[in-house]
C-alpha distance (Angstrom), angle and dihedral (degrees) to the residues before:
residue distance angle dihedral
M1 . . .
E2 3.76 . .
W3 3.80 137.6 .
S4 3.81 133.9 -178.5
A5 3.74 133.6 177.9
K6 3.80 140.7 -170.6
P7 3.84 126.6 172.8
S8 3.77 111.9 -94.6
R9 3.76 98.6 179.1
A10 3.79 134.7 35.3
D11 3.82 91.5 -122.1
Q12 3.78 92.0 50.8
P13 3.86 103.5 57.3
F14 3.85 92.0 172.5
G15 3.77 99.2 40.9
S16 3.86 108.1 -157.2
W17 3.86 93.0 -18.5
A18 3.81 96.9 115.1
D19 3.82 91.1 53.2
H20 3.86 91.0 47.1
L21 3.82 90.0 51.0
A22 3.80 89.6 51.3
A23 3.80 92.7 49.0
A24 3.77 94.8 45.2
F25 3.90 99.6 37.6
V26 3.81 125.6 -9.9
R27 3.75 134.6 -53.9
L28 3.78 108.6 -60.9
E29 3.85 133.1 165.2
P30 3.81 115.2 -130.3
R31 3.81 118.1 -147.3
K32 3.79 132.6 -174.8
I33 3.76 122.6 -110.4
A34 3.82 100.5 176.6
D35 3.74 132.5 21.4
R36 3.82 96.2 -106.1
P37 3.82 131.3 123.0
F38 3.79 107.9 -94.1
E39 3.77 126.3 -127.2
G40 3.81 128.0 169.3
S41 3.82 144.3 162.8
I42 3.78 136.9 -170.7
A43 3.83 127.9 -163.7
R44 3.85 114.3 -170.9
T45 3.78 137.5 -178.6
D46 3.80 128.8 179.1
V47 3.74 115.6 -130.3
A48 3.85 108.7 -172.8
S49 3.78 104.3 -57.8
V50 3.86 94.1 -21.0
Q51 3.80 122.8 90.8
I52 3.82 112.8 -151.2
S53 3.85 118.0 -164.2
L54 3.75 136.7 178.6
V55 3.80 109.1 -147.1
K56 3.85 121.2 -166.9
A57 3.86 120.3 174.9
T58 3.69 146.4 136.5
G59 3.82 115.9 -94.1
H60 3.76 117.2 -64.6
C61 3.79 140.4 119.9
V62 3.83 133.6 -114.4
L63 3.78 126.4 -154.1
R64 3.77 129.4 -157.1
L65 3.82 103.5 -150.8
R66 3.83 132.4 -164.8
P67 3.84 93.1 -110.3
H68 3.86 87.3 55.9
I69 3.83 90.3 50.9
A70 3.84 92.4 46.3
R71 3.83 90.5 58.5
S72 3.77 96.1 41.6
T73 3.81 135.6 89.0
D74 3.80 93.2 -171.8
D75 3.79 116.7 126.0
L76 3.82 103.4 -174.8
C77 3.69 142.4 135.4
F78 3.81 118.0 -143.5
V79 3.81 110.7 -143.9
N80 3.80 105.6 -170.2
L81 3.75 121.1 -162.8
Q82 3.80 108.3 -158.1
L83 3.90 112.6 -137.0
E84 3.82 101.4 167.9
G85 3.76 134.3 5.6
L86 3.77 129.5 18.7
G87 3.80 119.6 -71.5
R88 3.81 129.2 -161.5
T89 3.78 119.3 -163.8
T90 3.83 118.3 -174.3
Q91 3.80 124.4 -170.1
R92 3.75 134.5 149.6
G93 3.82 89.3 3.4
H94 3.83 91.8 -58.6
E95 3.79 121.7 118.6
Q96 3.77 123.1 -152.1
V97 3.76 115.5 -166.5
C98 3.76 113.2 -167.7
A99 3.81 132.0 -161.6
P100 3.77 121.3 -167.3
G101 3.84 108.0 -63.8
D102 3.80 94.8 29.4
L103 3.84 128.1 111.1
A104 3.75 127.9 -137.7
V105 3.79 126.7 -166.5
A106 3.85 129.1 -144.4
D107 3.74 125.6 -179.6
T108 3.78 109.2 -145.4
T109 3.81 92.9 -154.7
E110 3.79 90.4 69.4
P111 3.89 132.4 48.9
F112 3.79 116.7 -88.6
E113 3.77 143.2 159.8
I114 3.75 127.8 -140.1
A115 3.89 115.9 -166.8
N116 3.75 131.0 -175.5
G117 3.80 111.1 -179.4
R118 3.76 95.2 -165.4
D119 3.80 138.0 25.9
F120 3.71 110.7 -54.1
R121 3.81 148.3 177.4
L122 3.79 125.7 -155.6
F123 3.82 141.5 161.1
C124 3.80 112.9 -127.1
F125 3.79 116.9 -156.7
A126 3.81 108.1 -164.5
V127 3.80 103.9 -160.2
P128 3.82 127.6 178.2
R129 3.80 107.5 -111.1
R130 3.71 92.4 -128.7
H131 3.87 89.7 67.2
L132 3.78 93.5 57.5
P133 3.85 130.8 70.0
K134 3.80 111.1 -85.3
S135 3.80 94.0 -114.7
F136 3.83 94.6 43.7
A137 3.82 97.3 103.4
D138 3.82 88.2 50.5
S139 3.85 92.6 60.2
P140 3.71 118.2 117.3
R141 3.78 120.1 -117.6
L142 3.81 108.6 -46.3
A143 3.85 97.5 -134.5
L144 3.75 95.6 -175.5
S145 3.82 91.4 163.2
R146 3.82 89.5 72.0
T147 3.81 98.4 67.4
E148 3.82 133.6 47.4
N149 3.79 92.1 -125.8
G150 3.76 89.9 47.7
R151 3.81 93.6 50.9
A152 3.84 90.0 49.0
L153 3.80 90.4 51.9
S154 3.82 91.8 46.9
R155 3.78 90.6 52.1
T156 3.81 91.2 48.3
L157 3.73 92.8 50.0
A158 3.79 92.4 48.7
G159 3.85 88.6 49.8
Y160 3.83 91.9 53.1
A161 3.86 90.3 47.7
E162 3.81 92.1 51.0
L163 3.77 91.9 48.5
C164 3.77 94.1 47.6
L165 3.80 93.1 50.1
A166 3.85 94.1 45.1
A167 3.82 95.6 43.9
P168 3.81 113.0 16.1
A169 3.82 92.2 171.4
V170 3.79 93.2 54.7
A171 3.73 92.2 46.5
A172 3.82 96.8 45.2
S173 3.82 93.0 115.1
S174 3.76 94.8 47.1
G175 3.78 99.6 87.1
T176 3.75 97.4 89.7
H177 3.75 91.9 46.7
V178 3.86 91.8 50.1
V179 3.80 88.8 54.2
E180 3.84 91.4 49.6
L181 3.78 89.3 53.3
I182 3.77 92.9 49.0
A183 3.78 93.9 45.3
H184 3.80 91.4 57.1
A185 3.79 95.1 49.2
P186 3.84 95.9 99.5
E187 3.79 89.2 57.4
M188 3.83 88.9 57.6
L189 3.77 94.4 65.1
G190 3.79 91.8 86.9
E191 3.77 129.7 42.1
M192 3.80 87.5 -101.7
P193 3.87 124.7 -175.0
V194 3.82 110.1 -85.8
A195 3.77 90.6 -126.8
R196 3.79 88.8 72.9
V197 3.80 95.0 52.9
N198 3.79 114.1 97.8
A199 3.81 106.6 -107.3
P200 3.91 96.7 -128.7
V201 3.83 89.2 48.8
L202 3.84 92.2 51.0
L203 3.76 91.4 45.5
S204 3.79 91.0 52.4
M205 3.79 90.6 51.0
M206 3.84 89.7 50.7
L207 3.76 91.9 49.4
D208 3.79 91.1 48.2
H209 3.83 89.6 51.1
I210 3.84 89.2 52.3
D211 3.84 91.1 51.3
R212 3.75 92.2 50.9
H213 3.80 100.1 40.0
S214 3.81 104.9 31.2
D215 3.83 89.5 123.9
D216 3.88 89.7 67.0
P217 3.85 102.9 105.8
G218 3.82 89.0 -151.7
L219 3.79 96.9 54.4
D220 3.79 108.5 126.9
A221 3.82 140.8 120.6
E222 3.79 92.1 -73.3
L223 3.84 92.3 54.5
L224 3.82 90.5 49.3
A225 3.77 90.4 49.8
R226 3.82 91.1 53.5
K227 3.79 94.0 44.4
F228 3.87 95.1 47.9
R229 3.79 95.2 35.3
C230 3.78 101.0 -121.0
S231 3.74 137.5 109.0
E232 3.79 122.9 -77.5
R233 3.74 88.0 -123.7
Y234 3.80 91.2 57.6
V235 3.86 90.3 51.3
H236 3.84 90.3 55.4
R237 3.83 90.4 45.9
L238 3.86 90.4 53.9
F239 3.78 92.5 50.5
V240 3.81 93.2 53.7
A241 3.89 86.0 79.7
T242 3.80 90.0 62.6
G243 3.85 93.8 53.9
R244 3.84 89.6 -126.8
S245 3.77 134.6 83.5
V246 3.85 125.5 -116.6
G247 3.79 88.6 -105.2
E248 3.79 93.2 52.2
H249 3.77 91.4 50.0
V250 3.80 91.0 50.2
S251 3.80 94.2 45.3
D252 3.82 93.0 46.5
R253 3.79 90.6 52.0
R254 3.82 91.8 48.1
I255 3.88 91.4 47.4
L256 3.81 90.4 50.7
I257 3.83 91.0 52.9
C258 3.83 91.6 45.4
A259 3.85 91.5 51.5
R260 3.75 91.6 48.7
D261 3.86 91.7 50.1
L262 3.77 92.8 46.8
L263 3.78 90.2 57.7
D264 3.79 94.0 42.4
A265 3.82 113.6 100.2
Q266 3.84 89.0 -152.3
H267 3.80 87.8 66.1
R268 3.82 95.7 45.3
H269 3.76 91.9 109.4
K270 3.86 92.7 57.4
T271 3.75 121.7 92.4
I272 3.75 119.1 -124.0
S273 3.77 91.5 -112.3
T274 3.88 90.8 53.6
I275 3.79 89.5 52.3
A276 3.76 92.1 49.7
Y277 3.84 94.3 47.3
E278 3.84 90.5 47.9
A279 3.74 89.7 53.3
G280 3.83 91.5 54.6
F281 3.80 104.2 -94.8
S282 3.78 116.9 135.1
D283 3.81 98.8 -179.3
I284 3.86 115.2 58.5
S285 3.78 93.8 -166.1
H286 3.75 90.4 54.5
F287 3.81 90.4 47.6
N288 3.83 91.4 51.0
R289 3.85 91.5 52.2
L290 3.76 93.8 47.8
F291 3.80 93.0 46.0
K292 3.80 94.8 49.5
R293 3.89 89.3 46.9
S294 3.81 90.0 52.4
H295 3.83 100.4 40.8
G296 3.80 104.6 22.3
L297 3.84 90.0 -123.1
A298 3.78 134.7 80.7
P299 3.85 111.8 -109.2
R300 3.81 92.3 -106.6
E301 3.83 92.2 51.2
F302 3.86 90.5 43.9
R303 3.79 91.1 54.7
R304 3.75 94.6 44.6
T305 3.85 96.9 47.3
K306 3.78 101.1 31.4
G307 3.77 102.5 32.3
K308 3.86 138.7 33.9
G309 3.82 95.7 -77.0
E310 3.80 126.5 -119.1
């Protein structure tokens, strides 16, 4: 589902934005912060009981007022992941100021104000309150950008949101896992012992790291253990749940990138060995064996028959 709004009349500075906010989230009242033309868009998908939205707009604020609440049956928490801009959420006298990578929480059963003074982008996770710890909405600002664990969790959440919006059918079973990731956000504010991090959450963070850093030739279980401050044995134990080893996950990601580049006309000038090295492989013979096992063709044959040729 998608909505977009621009002002059409001078006496309606937000156009249909208030109605779009109500359709996508709950009833909210938009108000101007700066004297600039407004423009905004919302893209939303529902993943199990969780609604995931990407909001892009020029600077403004929205208020959840008591009359809105009196006419509402919604019992949601908004968990907003700031992507661009600087957001300020005020509720119960507490102010949460969020830089990119931070989370802010707003309980829709009580009044709040969310203000973005400049153009912004954020992911909004609308989660039923019953799915979150009782004290979750009372948490202070979740400044995930301040810790390594927090930044890893923030990137993982953003990755899930992007996947769910791009391919809702593929991500249909991800709702519970998204809630698990969000519920553990307060624990990521400090560099806590890994033993206290929920195993599926830690595994998701490791898989996300592999996806983003598969071109690192040194990426293996030992590196993950150092990065996430646990034993190498524990890393291997986590990956048992996936049915594949760390090495297999890394190799599969690299092979996928190589296959893509071999078919891409923009990489036609690159040799196969260059593409393999850039993807993180250090042994061309090993790369050739893995690629043929995955695609049934040697890299050169794959490029010649599937792509444009060298």
